[in-house]
C-alpha positions in Angstrom: 4.0 8.8 22.0 7.1 10.1 20.3 7.7 13.9 20.3 8.3 14.4 16.6 9.8 17.9 17.2 12.9 16.4 18.6 13.6 14.3 15.6 15.5 15.4 12.5 13.2 16.3 9.5 13.9 12.9 7.9 12.8 11.1 11.0 9.7 13.2 11.4 8.7 12.4 7.8 9.2 8.7 8.4 6.8 8.8 11.3 4.0 10.3 9.1 4.4 7.9 6.2 2.3 4.9 7.1 3.7 1.5 6.7 1.5 -1.6 6.5 2.5 -4.5 8.7 0.9 -7.6 7.2 -0.4 -10.3 9.5 -2.5 -13.1 8.1 -5.9 -13.3 9.7 -8.5 -16.0 9.6 -12.1 -15.1 9.2 -14.6 -17.9 9.7 -11.8 -20.4 9.2 -11.1 -19.0 5.8 -7.6 -18.1 4.6 -7.4 -16.1 1.4 -3.7 -17.1 1.2 -4.7 -20.7 0.9 -7.3 -20.0 -1.9 -4.8 -18.3 -4.3 -2.7 -20.8 -6.3 1.0 -20.9 -5.8 1.7 -20.0 -9.5 -0.7 -17.0 -9.6 0.6 -13.9 -11.4 0.4 -11.7 -8.3 2.4 -14.2 -6.2 5.1 -14.2 -8.8 5.2 -10.4 -8.9 5.4 -10.3 -5.1 8.3 -12.7 -5.1 10.2 -10.9 -7.9 9.7 -7.2 -6.9 10.7 -5.4 -3.7 8.2 -2.5 -3.5 10.1 -0.7 -0.8 11.5 1.7 -3.4 8.0 3.4 -3.5 8.5 4.7 0.0 11.8 6.3 -1.0 10.2 8.0 -4.0 7.3 9.3 -2.0 9.1 10.5 1.1 9.4 14.1 0.0 5.6 14.4 -0.5 4.6 13.4 3.0 4.1 15.9 5.8 5.6 15.6 9.2 2.7 17.4 11.0 -0.3 15.2 10.4 -1.5 11.7 11.1 0.3 8.8 9.5 -0.9 8.1 6.0 -1.9 5.0 4.1 1.3 3.1 3.2 2.4 4.3 -0.2 3.2 0.7 -1.2 -0.4 -0.2 -0.6 -1.6 2.6 -2.9 1.0 1.7 -5.5 -0.1 -2.0 -5.5 -3.7 -1.0 -5.7 -2.9 1.1 -8.8 -0.9 -1.8 -10.2 -3.9 -4.1 -9.7 -6.1 -1.7 -11.6 -3.6 -1.6 -14.5 -3.2 -5.4 -14.6 -6.9 -6.2 -14.4 -8.2 -3.1 -16.3 -10.4 -1.7 -13.6 -12.4 1.3 -14.8 -13.4 3.8 -12.2 -15.7 6.1 -14.0 -19.4 6.5 -14.5 -21.1 6.3 -17.8 -24.1 8.5 -18.5 -27.4 6.8 -17.8 -29.6 6.0 -20.8 -32.4 8.5 -21.1 
């Protein structure tokens, strides 16, 4: 384990900001990567945009004293998916 107290503030903040390391995994001989077409919109976005800028924008908002967080890039991409595919996360009143 790394003693975060001996690192400069920027280094400590970097430890707490989670970063997803993607590794393709097969589940029951199924690969989601093979199921998505090569010209799919999300593949084109991933090829055209480097999302690492999100970590730089969020760095000041992450604490250096708690457990590592969810990677801010993952959160940003989830919000982008919601915008692109118009996901509504709200409940409507039940019919009486």
